A tleap script that builds the chain and sets N, CA, C and O, in Angstrom:
source leaprc.protein.ff14SB
mol = sequence {
  NMET THR LYS THR VAL THR VAL GLN ALA ARG
  MET GLU PRO GLU LEU LYS GLU GLN ALA GLU
  SER ILE LEU ALA ALA LEU GLY MET ASN SER
  THR THR ALA ILE THR LEU PHE TYR THR GLN
  LEU VAL ARG GLN ARG GLY ILE PRO PHE GLU
  LEU LYS LEU PRO ASN GLU GLU THR ARG ALA
  ALA ILE GLU GLU ALA LYS SER SER LYS PHE
  LYS GLN HIE ALA LYS ARG TYR LYS ASN ALA
  ALA ALA LEU LEU SER ASP LEU LYS CASP
}
set mol.1.N position { 270.694 224.193 167.825 }
set mol.1.CA position { 272.167 224.708 167.574 }
set mol.1.C position { 272.648 223.922 166.405 }
set mol.1.O position { 272.366 222.755 166.134 }
set mol.2.N position { 273.499 224.827 165.687 }
set mol.2.CA position { 273.961 224.315 164.437 }
set mol.2.C position { 275.256 223.462 164.608 }
set mol.2.O position { 276.257 224.020 165.057 }
set mol.3.N position { 275.291 222.231 164.298 }
set mol.3.CA position { 276.708 221.374 164.455 }
set mol.3.C position { 277.689 221.779 163.560 }
set mol.3.O position { 277.472 221.621 162.358 }
set mol.4.N position { 278.761 222.289 163.948 }
set mol.4.CA position { 279.829 222.945 163.370 }
set mol.4.C position { 281.138 222.200 163.530 }
set mol.4.O position { 282.039 222.623 162.806 }
set mol.5.N position { 281.439 221.178 164.327 }
set mol.5.CA position { 282.529 220.382 164.822 }
set mol.5.C position { 282.449 218.923 164.184 }
set mol.5.O position { 281.420 218.263 164.037 }
set mol.6.N position { 283.580 218.601 163.880 }
set mol.6.CA position { 283.818 217.214 163.279 }
set mol.6.C position { 284.772 216.498 164.380 }
set mol.6.O position { 285.833 216.991 164.761 }
set mol.7.N position { 284.259 215.304 164.821 }
set mol.7.CA position { 284.771 214.385 165.530 }
set mol.7.C position { 285.160 213.078 164.911 }
set mol.7.O position { 284.327 212.305 164.436 }
set mol.8.N position { 286.701 212.809 164.934 }
set mol.8.CA position { 287.055 211.675 164.179 }
set mol.8.C position { 287.616 210.600 165.081 }
set mol.8.O position { 288.314 210.935 166.038 }
set mol.9.N position { 287.366 209.388 164.847 }
set mol.9.CA position { 287.912 208.323 165.661 }
set mol.9.C position { 288.383 207.268 164.837 }
set mol.9.O position { 287.729 207.062 163.815 }
set mol.10.N position { 289.356 206.566 165.051 }
set mol.10.CA position { 289.803 205.281 164.370 }
set mol.10.C position { 289.288 204.195 165.316 }
set mol.10.O position { 289.364 204.296 166.540 }
set mol.11.N position { 288.753 203.141 164.666 }
set mol.11.CA position { 288.756 201.972 165.150 }
set mol.11.C position { 288.500 200.636 164.096 }
set mol.11.O position { 288.436 200.746 162.872 }
set mol.12.N position { 288.386 199.521 164.759 }
set mol.12.CA position { 288.440 198.341 163.884 }
set mol.12.C position { 287.048 198.220 162.934 }
set mol.12.O position { 285.989 198.218 163.560 }
set mol.13.N position { 287.002 198.150 161.905 }
set mol.13.CA position { 285.913 198.067 160.798 }
set mol.13.C position { 284.785 197.243 161.551 }
set mol.13.O position { 283.641 197.657 161.735 }
set mol.14.N position { 285.283 196.006 161.961 }
set mol.14.CA position { 284.206 195.038 162.480 }
set mol.14.C position { 283.524 195.769 163.538 }
set mol.14.O position { 282.304 195.927 163.498 }
set mol.15.N position { 284.303 196.257 164.554 }
set mol.15.CA position { 283.640 197.020 165.700 }
set mol.15.C position { 282.679 198.040 165.185 }
set mol.15.O position { 281.551 198.104 165.675 }
set mol.16.N position { 283.109 198.952 164.094 }
set mol.16.CA position { 282.093 200.038 163.842 }
set mol.16.C position { 280.650 199.408 163.180 }
set mol.16.O position { 279.503 199.822 163.346 }
set mol.17.N position { 281.169 198.169 162.307 }
set mol.17.CA position { 279.869 197.624 161.626 }
set mol.17.C position { 279.036 197.157 162.843 }
set mol.17.O position { 277.902 197.633 162.898 }
set mol.18.N position { 279.416 196.280 163.859 }
set mol.18.CA position { 278.644 195.711 164.677 }
set mol.18.C position { 277.919 196.949 165.636 }
set mol.18.O position { 276.790 196.767 166.091 }
set mol.19.N position { 278.523 197.965 165.846 }
set mol.19.CA position { 277.936 198.955 166.605 }
set mol.19.C position { 276.752 199.712 165.804 }
set mol.19.O position { 275.667 200.002 166.306 }
set mol.20.N position { 277.123 199.968 164.540 }
set mol.20.CA position { 276.090 200.774 163.605 }
set mol.20.C position { 274.863 199.866 163.488 }
set mol.20.O position { 273.739 200.368 163.495 }
set mol.21.N position { 275.040 198.568 163.381 }
set mol.21.CA position { 274.036 197.504 163.190 }
set mol.21.C position { 272.991 197.729 164.560 }
set mol.21.O position { 271.769 197.654 164.432 }
set mol.22.N position { 273.623 198.000 165.811 }
set mol.22.CA position { 272.853 198.069 166.760 }
set mol.22.C position { 272.276 199.333 166.680 }
set mol.22.O position { 271.054 199.407 166.803 }
set mol.23.N position { 272.996 200.443 166.478 }
set mol.23.CA position { 272.387 201.913 166.582 }
set mol.23.C position { 271.168 201.908 165.528 }
set mol.23.O position { 270.134 202.531 165.765 }
set mol.24.N position { 271.380 201.083 164.223 }
set mol.24.CA position { 270.299 201.243 163.372 }
set mol.24.C position { 269.122 200.695 163.920 }
set mol.24.O position { 268.038 201.275 163.857 }
set mol.25.N position { 269.299 199.570 164.471 }
set mol.25.CA position { 268.185 198.964 165.394 }
set mol.25.C position { 267.351 199.643 166.285 }
set mol.25.O position { 266.143 199.489 166.463 }
set mol.26.N position { 268.326 200.605 166.960 }
set mol.26.CA position { 267.628 201.697 167.872 }
set mol.26.C position { 267.109 202.931 167.287 }
set mol.26.O position { 266.605 203.838 167.949 }
set mol.27.N position { 267.267 202.925 165.898 }
set mol.27.CA position { 266.810 204.353 165.098 }
set mol.27.C position { 267.881 205.294 165.458 }
set mol.27.O position { 267.463 206.418 165.734 }
set mol.28.N position { 269.031 205.142 165.520 }
set mol.28.CA position { 269.959 206.118 165.552 }
set mol.28.C position { 271.194 205.814 164.674 }
set mol.28.O position { 271.348 204.717 164.137 }
set mol.29.N position { 272.105 206.882 164.548 }
set mol.29.CA position { 273.256 206.969 163.814 }
set mol.29.C position { 274.161 207.085 164.676 }
set mol.29.O position { 273.892 207.208 165.871 }
set mol.30.N position { 275.554 207.061 164.143 }
set mol.30.CA position { 276.913 207.192 164.962 }
set mol.30.C position { 276.786 208.552 165.606 }
set mol.30.O position { 276.929 208.679 166.822 }
set mol.31.N position { 276.489 209.683 164.723 }
set mol.31.CA position { 276.490 211.143 165.064 }
set mol.31.C position { 275.593 211.141 166.291 }
set mol.31.O position { 276.065 211.452 167.385 }
set mol.32.N position { 274.193 210.770 166.136 }
set mol.32.CA position { 273.369 210.807 167.326 }
set mol.32.C position { 273.984 209.835 168.661 }
set mol.32.O position { 273.756 210.315 169.771 }
set mol.33.N position { 274.586 208.785 168.632 }
set mol.33.CA position { 275.124 208.113 169.432 }
set mol.33.C position { 276.268 208.824 170.015 }
set mol.33.O position { 276.304 208.779 171.244 }
set mol.34.N position { 277.163 209.436 169.462 }
set mol.34.CA position { 278.263 210.094 170.010 }
set mol.34.C position { 277.704 211.350 170.807 }
set mol.34.O position { 278.155 211.607 171.924 }
set mol.35.N position { 276.756 212.097 170.243 }
set mol.35.CA position { 276.333 213.322 170.925 }
set mol.35.C position { 275.569 213.141 172.114 }
set mol.35.O position { 275.462 213.966 173.021 }
set mol.36.N position { 274.970 211.853 172.049 }
set mol.36.CA position { 274.134 211.274 173.402 }
set mol.36.C position { 275.431 211.009 174.452 }
set mol.36.O position { 275.451 211.430 175.609 }
set mol.37.N position { 276.345 210.345 173.914 }
set mol.37.CA position { 277.501 210.029 175.053 }
set mol.37.C position { 278.131 211.388 175.240 }
set mol.37.O position { 278.446 211.610 176.410 }
set mol.38.N position { 278.307 212.035 174.662 }
set mol.38.CA position { 279.213 213.618 175.204 }
set mol.38.C position { 278.141 214.110 176.111 }
set mol.38.O position { 278.408 214.320 177.294 }
set mol.39.N position { 276.981 214.302 175.650 }
set mol.39.CA position { 275.885 214.908 176.585 }
set mol.39.C position { 275.846 214.460 177.881 }
set mol.39.O position { 275.740 215.237 178.830 }
set mol.40.N position { 275.936 213.069 178.018 }
set mol.40.CA position { 275.930 212.284 179.087 }
set mol.40.C position { 277.103 212.654 180.149 }
set mol.40.O position { 277.041 212.928 181.348 }
set mol.41.N position { 278.088 212.567 179.333 }
set mol.41.CA position { 279.445 212.837 179.796 }
set mol.41.C position { 279.432 214.242 180.444 }
set mol.41.O position { 279.885 214.374 181.581 }
set mol.42.N position { 278.930 215.296 179.761 }
set mol.42.CA position { 278.985 216.559 180.583 }
set mol.42.C position { 278.134 216.651 181.621 }
set mol.42.O position { 278.523 217.156 182.674 }
set mol.43.N position { 276.926 216.206 181.485 }
set mol.43.CA position { 275.915 216.005 182.766 }
set mol.43.C position { 276.324 215.311 183.915 }
set mol.43.O position { 276.070 215.744 185.039 }
set mol.44.N position { 277.099 213.994 183.669 }
set mol.44.CA position { 277.333 213.120 184.882 }
set mol.44.C position { 278.840 213.753 185.258 }
set mol.44.O position { 279.234 213.515 186.400 }
set mol.45.N position { 279.607 214.446 184.489 }
set mol.45.CA position { 280.791 215.054 184.819 }
set mol.45.C position { 281.655 213.914 184.832 }
set mol.45.O position { 282.449 213.839 185.770 }
set mol.46.N position { 281.648 212.985 183.939 }
set mol.46.CA position { 282.489 211.806 184.077 }
set mol.46.C position { 281.868 210.679 182.984 }
set mol.46.O position { 280.779 210.857 182.438 }
set mol.47.N position { 282.763 209.427 182.729 }
set mol.47.CA position { 282.062 208.601 181.833 }
set mol.47.C position { 280.738 208.030 182.391 }
set mol.47.O position { 280.740 207.504 183.504 }
set mol.48.N position { 279.685 208.110 181.705 }
set mol.48.CA position { 278.375 207.839 181.945 }
set mol.48.C position { 277.906 206.069 182.229 }
set mol.48.O position { 276.810 205.515 182.148 }
set mol.49.N position { 279.008 205.647 182.515 }
set mol.49.CA position { 278.907 204.107 182.769 }
set mol.49.C position { 280.143 203.668 183.552 }
set mol.49.O position { 281.186 204.313 183.445 }
set mol.50.N position { 280.061 202.598 184.331 }
set mol.50.CA position { 280.924 202.123 185.330 }
set mol.50.C position { 282.236 201.463 184.459 }
set mol.50.O position { 282.165 200.649 183.538 }
set mol.51.N position { 283.426 202.065 185.037 }
set mol.51.CA position { 284.514 201.350 184.465 }
set mol.51.C position { 285.331 200.795 185.426 }
set mol.51.O position { 285.942 201.524 186.208 }
set mol.52.N position { 285.438 199.317 185.472 }
set mol.52.CA position { 286.214 198.629 186.239 }
set mol.52.C position { 287.092 197.552 185.825 }
set mol.52.O position { 286.826 197.008 184.753 }
set mol.53.N position { 288.055 197.167 186.467 }
set mol.53.CA position { 288.813 195.992 186.060 }
set mol.53.C position { 288.125 194.784 186.758 }
set mol.53.O position { 287.740 194.837 187.925 }
set mol.54.N position { 287.992 193.627 185.910 }
set mol.54.CA position { 287.618 192.350 186.808 }
set mol.54.C position { 288.197 192.050 187.901 }
set mol.54.O position { 289.407 192.272 187.927 }
set mol.55.N position { 287.641 191.539 188.978 }
set mol.55.CA position { 288.488 190.982 190.306 }
set mol.55.C position { 289.107 189.747 189.598 }
set mol.55.O position { 288.852 189.356 188.459 }
set mol.56.N position { 289.885 189.261 190.407 }
set mol.56.CA position { 290.657 187.789 190.505 }
set mol.56.C position { 289.873 186.797 189.966 }
set mol.56.O position { 290.102 186.204 188.912 }
set mol.57.N position { 288.764 186.597 190.853 }
set mol.57.CA position { 287.642 185.496 190.491 }
set mol.57.C position { 287.179 185.660 189.143 }
set mol.57.O position { 287.059 184.619 188.496 }
set mol.58.N position { 286.915 186.665 188.622 }
set mol.58.CA position { 286.215 187.045 187.516 }
set mol.58.C position { 287.317 186.774 186.348 }
set mol.58.O position { 286.910 186.216 185.329 }
set mol.59.N position { 288.743 187.151 186.443 }
set mol.59.CA position { 289.694 186.921 185.634 }
set mol.59.C position { 290.038 185.510 185.568 }
set mol.59.O position { 290.589 185.110 184.543 }
set mol.60.N position { 289.743 184.538 186.704 }
set mol.60.CA position { 290.198 183.305 186.512 }
set mol.60.C position { 289.191 182.545 185.786 }
set mol.60.O position { 289.504 181.557 185.122 }
set mol.61.N position { 287.666 183.079 185.911 }
set mol.61.CA position { 286.725 182.426 185.185 }
set mol.61.C position { 286.835 182.732 183.764 }
set mol.61.O position { 286.449 181.859 182.985 }
set mol.62.N position { 287.328 183.897 183.262 }
set mol.62.CA position { 287.508 184.360 181.940 }
set mol.62.C position { 288.518 183.288 181.260 }
set mol.62.O position { 288.284 182.543 180.308 }
set mol.63.N position { 289.673 183.419 181.998 }
set mol.63.CA position { 290.758 182.367 181.543 }
set mol.63.C position { 290.460 180.787 181.429 }
set mol.63.O position { 290.997 180.051 180.602 }
set mol.64.N position { 289.491 180.376 182.419 }
set mol.64.CA position { 289.083 178.974 182.483 }
set mol.64.C position { 288.094 178.953 181.286 }
set mol.64.O position { 288.150 177.943 180.584 }
set mol.65.N position { 287.340 179.759 181.000 }
set mol.65.CA position { 286.390 179.678 179.545 }
set mol.65.C position { 287.284 179.729 178.378 }
set mol.65.O position { 286.923 179.073 177.401 }
set mol.66.N position { 288.417 180.406 178.300 }
set mol.66.CA position { 289.268 180.557 176.970 }
set mol.66.C position { 290.072 179.242 176.865 }
set mol.66.O position { 290.614 178.965 175.795 }
set mol.67.N position { 290.171 178.417 177.938 }
set mol.67.CA position { 290.891 177.303 177.955 }
set mol.67.C position { 290.269 176.158 177.142 }
set mol.67.O position { 289.059 175.937 177.189 }
set mol.68.N position { 291.312 175.268 176.225 }
set mol.68.CA position { 290.643 174.414 175.388 }
set mol.68.C position { 289.958 173.268 176.180 }
set mol.68.O position { 288.952 172.696 175.761 }
set mol.69.N position { 290.562 172.976 177.338 }
set mol.69.CA position { 289.784 171.977 178.411 }
set mol.69.C position { 288.350 172.159 178.660 }
set mol.69.O position { 287.448 171.322 178.654 }
set mol.70.N position { 288.321 173.492 178.892 }
set mol.70.CA position { 286.649 173.829 178.924 }
set mol.70.C position { 285.986 173.885 177.789 }
set mol.70.O position { 284.778 173.660 177.853 }
set mol.71.N position { 286.532 174.165 176.599 }
set mol.71.CA position { 285.818 174.154 175.302 }
set mol.71.C position { 285.440 172.746 175.098 }
set mol.71.O position { 284.355 172.344 174.678 }
set mol.72.N position { 286.402 172.086 175.425 }
set mol.72.CA position { 285.915 170.593 174.866 }
set mol.72.C position { 285.009 169.795 175.798 }
set mol.72.O position { 284.561 168.720 175.397 }
set mol.73.N position { 284.697 170.268 177.064 }
set mol.73.CA position { 283.664 169.840 178.202 }
set mol.73.C position { 282.478 170.328 178.286 }
set mol.73.O position { 281.506 169.755 178.779 }
set mol.74.N position { 282.512 171.663 177.695 }
set mol.74.CA position { 281.386 172.761 177.625 }
set mol.74.C position { 280.126 172.119 176.941 }
set mol.74.O position { 280.110 171.521 175.866 }
set mol.75.N position { 279.061 172.369 177.796 }
set mol.75.CA position { 277.835 171.896 177.068 }
set mol.75.C position { 277.219 173.003 175.957 }
set mol.75.O position { 277.121 174.192 176.260 }
set mol.76.N position { 276.871 172.558 174.819 }
set mol.76.CA position { 276.348 173.437 174.037 }
set mol.76.C position { 274.814 173.092 173.741 }
set mol.76.O position { 274.417 171.931 173.835 }
set mol.77.N position { 273.983 174.122 173.388 }
set mol.77.CA position { 272.794 174.209 173.272 }
set mol.77.C position { 272.245 174.718 171.790 }
set mol.77.O position { 272.877 175.629 171.254 }
set mol.78.N position { 271.298 174.263 171.233 }
set mol.78.CA position { 270.878 174.753 169.795 }
set mol.78.C position { 270.373 175.945 169.798 }
set mol.78.O position { 270.628 176.754 168.906 }
set mol.79.N position { 269.608 176.196 170.785 }
set mol.79.CA position { 268.984 177.257 171.096 }
set mol.79.C position { 268.793 177.852 172.482 }
set mol.79.O position { 269.411 177.158 173.289 }
set mol.80.N position { 268.165 178.886 173.076 }
set mol.80.CA position { 267.869 179.522 174.344 }
set mol.80.C position { 266.882 178.671 174.922 }
set mol.80.O position { 267.025 178.602 176.142 }
set mol.81.N position { 265.816 177.917 174.423 }
set mol.81.CA position { 264.769 177.249 174.906 }
set mol.81.C position { 265.488 175.897 175.265 }
set mol.81.O position { 265.304 175.453 176.399 }
set mol.82.N position { 266.154 175.327 174.539 }
set mol.82.CA position { 266.977 174.072 175.014 }
set mol.82.C position { 267.822 174.502 176.165 }
set mol.82.O position { 267.890 173.653 177.054 }
set mol.83.N position { 268.450 175.554 176.364 }
set mol.83.CA position { 269.178 175.964 177.622 }
set mol.83.C position { 268.146 175.892 178.639 }
set mol.83.O position { 268.153 174.930 179.406 }
set mol.84.N position { 267.267 176.785 178.737 }
set mol.84.CA position { 266.209 176.897 179.571 }
set mol.84.C position { 265.787 175.679 180.240 }
set mol.84.O position { 265.886 175.454 181.446 }
set mol.85.N position { 265.241 174.808 179.226 }
set mol.85.CA position { 264.826 173.408 179.478 }
set mol.85.C position { 265.673 172.740 180.370 }
set mol.85.O position { 265.267 172.351 181.465 }
set mol.86.N position { 266.891 172.570 179.954 }
set mol.86.CA position { 267.952 171.844 180.766 }
set mol.86.C position { 268.189 172.610 182.188 }
set mol.86.O position { 268.305 171.901 183.188 }
set mol.87.N position { 268.257 173.869 182.305 }
set mol.87.CA position { 268.179 174.389 183.598 }
set mol.87.C position { 267.037 174.038 184.543 }
set mol.87.O position { 267.184 173.987 185.765 }
set mol.88.N position { 265.871 173.795 183.900 }
set mol.88.CA position { 264.641 173.540 184.723 }
set mol.88.C position { 264.887 172.050 185.277 }
set mol.88.O position { 264.425 171.756 186.379 }
set mol.89.N position { 265.637 171.069 184.498 }
set mol.89.CA position { 265.696 169.739 184.945 }
set mol.89.C position { 266.864 169.609 186.005 }
set mol.89.O position { 267.099 168.523 186.534 }
savepdb mol mol.pdb
quit
């Protein structure tokens, strides 16, 4: 089928760049991703992923993680291997 319609969307440039980088790693471009999303939207007759608000416990954890007190005392790791090693101990 010939593509004859244009879809335009406005978003933050940084979001677009990050998304396009991921899409490129997956071997696709924005047009392919949007077409994929629309195809799944039609097939599933709704958004093709779960949309929900975080519960109170999750919201509290998010706020705690944003706090300066948490950031001052949070343990940091140079890489994933160091984190995993610490978890094993």
